[in-house]
C-alpha positions in Angstrom: -39.1 62.1 19.0 -40.9 61.7 15.7 -41.4 63.2 12.3 -44.8 65.0 12.2 -44.6 65.9 8.6 -42.4 65.6 5.5 -42.8 68.7 3.3 -41.9 69.3 -0.3 -42.4 72.2 -2.7 -43.1 72.6 -6.4 -41.6 75.6 -8.3 -43.3 78.9 -7.5 -42.7 82.6 -7.9 -42.8 85.6 -5.6 -42.8 89.3 -6.3 -39.7 91.0 -4.9 -39.1 94.6 -5.6 -40.9 94.5 -8.8 -39.2 91.3 -10.0 -40.5 87.7 -10.3 -38.2 85.4 -8.3 -38.4 81.6 -8.3 -38.6 79.9 -5.0 -39.1 76.6 -3.2 -40.2 78.2 0.1 -43.9 77.1 -0.3 -43.6 73.5 1.1 -46.6 71.4 1.8 -47.0 68.0 3.6 -46.5 65.1 1.3 -48.7 62.0 1.6 -47.0 58.7 2.4 -43.3 58.0 2.4 -40.8 60.3 0.5 -37.4 59.1 -0.7 -34.5 61.1 0.8 -31.5 61.1 -1.5 -28.0 62.7 -1.1 -29.3 65.9 -2.6 -32.7 66.1 -1.0 -36.2 64.8 -0.9 -37.6 63.4 -4.1 -40.0 65.9 -5.7 -38.8 68.9 -3.7 -37.6 71.9 -5.7 -34.4 73.7 -4.6 -34.1 76.8 -6.8 -30.9 78.6 -5.8 -28.3 75.9 -4.9 -25.8 78.6 -3.9 -27.7 79.1 -0.7 -30.1 76.1 -0.4 -29.7 72.5 -1.1 -26.6 70.6 -2.1 -24.9 67.8 -0.1 -24.6 69.9 3.1 -28.1 71.2 3.0 -30.0 68.2 1.7 -32.8 68.4 4.3 -34.0 71.2 6.6 -35.5 70.4 10.0 -37.7 72.7 12.1 -39.1 72.0 15.5 -42.9 71.8 15.9 -42.4 73.4 19.3 -41.6 76.7 17.6 -45.0 77.0 15.9 -46.9 78.3 19.0 -44.1 80.8 19.6 -44.6 82.3 16.2 -48.4 82.3 16.5 -48.0 84.5 19.6 -45.0 86.5 18.4 -46.6 87.5 15.1 -50.2 87.5 16.4 -51.2 85.1 13.6 -52.6 81.6 13.4 -52.9 78.9 10.7 -49.3 78.1 10.2 -49.2 74.5 9.0 -46.2 72.1 8.8 -43.7 73.3 6.1 -44.6 76.9 6.6 -41.1 77.9 7.5 -39.7 76.1 4.5 -38.7 73.0 6.4 -38.6 69.5 4.9 -39.0 67.9 8.3 -41.3 69.1 11.0 -40.2 67.2 14.0 -41.7 66.8 17.5 -39.6 66.5 20.7 -36.4 68.2 19.6 -35.1 71.7 19.2 -31.8 73.5 18.6 -30.6 72.9 22.2 -30.8 69.1 21.7 -28.9 69.0 18.4 -25.1 69.1 18.1 -23.2 69.9 15.0 -22.1 66.5 13.6 -24.8 64.4 15.3 -26.2 61.6 13.2 -29.9 60.9 13.4 -32.1 58.2 12.1 -35.2 59.5 10.3 -37.3 56.7 8.9 -34.8 54.5 7.1 -32.4 57.3 6.3 -29.4 58.5 8.3 -28.8 62.3 8.4 -26.1 64.4 10.0 -26.6 67.9 11.5 -24.4 70.4 9.6 -25.4 74.0 10.2 -28.2 76.5 11.2 -30.5 78.0 8.7 -30.2 81.7 7.9 -33.6 83.2 6.8 -33.7 85.2 3.7 -35.9 87.7 1.8 -38.0 84.9 0.4 -39.3 83.9 3.8 -39.9 87.6 4.6 -41.8 88.0 1.4 -43.9 84.9 2.0 -44.8 86.0 5.5 -45.3 89.6 4.4 -43.0 91.1 7.0 -39.7 92.6 5.9 -38.2 92.4 9.4 -38.9 88.7 9.8 -35.4 87.5 9.1 -34.1 89.7 11.9 -36.8 88.5 14.2 -36.0 84.9 13.4 -32.3 85.3 14.0 -32.9 87.1 17.3 -35.2 84.3 18.4 -32.6 81.6 17.9 -35.3 79.4 16.4 -33.6 78.8 13.1 -33.8 75.0 12.7 -31.0 72.9 11.2 -29.7 71.7 7.9 -28.6 68.0 7.4 -26.5 66.0 5.0 -27.5 62.5 4.1 -25.3 59.7 5.3 -27.6 56.9 4.2 -30.5 57.4 1.7 -33.9 56.1 2.8 -37.6 56.8 3.1 -39.2 59.2 5.6 -42.9 59.7 6.3 -45.1 61.4 8.8 -44.9 59.3 12.0 -41.4 58.0 11.3 -39.2 57.9 14.5 -36.5 60.5 14.7 -33.7 59.2 16.9 -30.2 60.0 17.7 -27.9 57.4 16.2 -24.4 58.6 16.7 -23.6 61.7 18.8 -20.7 63.9 17.7 -17.9 63.6 20.4 -17.3 67.4 20.4 -20.8 68.1 21.7 -21.2 71.6 20.2 -24.8 72.5 20.5 -26.6 74.1 17.6 -28.2 76.6 19.9 -24.8 77.8 21.1 -23.5 78.3 17.5 -26.7 80.2 16.7 -26.2 82.5 19.7 -22.5 83.1 19.0 -23.1 83.9 15.3 -26.3 85.9 15.4 -27.1 87.0 19.0 -23.9 87.6 21.0 -20.8 85.9 22.3 -20.5 85.2 26.0 -17.8 84.2 28.4 -16.6 80.7 27.7 -17.6 80.7 24.1 -13.9 80.5 23.1 -14.1 76.8 24.2 -17.2 76.2 22.1 -15.4 77.6 19.0 -12.4 75.5 19.7 -14.6 72.4 20.1 -16.3 73.3 16.8 -13.0 73.3 15.0 -12.6 69.7 16.0 -15.8 68.6 14.3 -14.7 66.4 11.4 -17.9 67.0 9.5 -17.7 70.8 9.7 -19.1 72.3 6.5 -17.1 74.8 4.4 -19.8 77.5 4.9 -19.9 77.2 8.7 -16.2 77.1 8.9 -16.0 80.2 6.8 -18.4 82.1 9.0 -16.5 81.2 12.1 -13.1 82.0 10.6 -14.3 85.3 9.2 -15.9 86.5 12.4 -13.6 85.1 15.1 -10.4 84.1 13.3 -10.8 80.4 14.4 -9.3 77.9 12.0 
């Protein structure tokens, strides 16, 4: 597994329902190494910290393997790394290979998987398709947010390696399916295991508690 691209954004604006809205969705590959701190990548704008950024969402990863799917699904081409708003475009991994609480080594940084991304209107506006958030949720190809355990530098070509697996082994893909697609037989065990993840974020805990009553 390796990092194909590190992507950052400058402040930008989109038109949404007649209003100018600030966004950091337009991320572009950065040359060379980029410092990853506890709150995110150096030089990357995070406009609305209620929903993006902060210690539990310091970095957002998206699998390069999903790009061909969206080319075909949307009948479009030309999506470049960072298009889906990710900081890290990574090869050789997807949601089924990431567990909540897993710690990965990216360059010289250590990062911990925290929760799936939930697409918003800004991504829909960027892509020009109001239904895109729904399509993305149904696909299960949401990517993953990370907190920073150890600050460091990451660049295109940096190895992306599992450092410390979470003992509860709750796959990100299962949590995405349970939350946004549909619960299946046996998912009660998944939710119970998730409750045992010591690094569980307040937002993910809140979603699980609200929908399923699991503390």
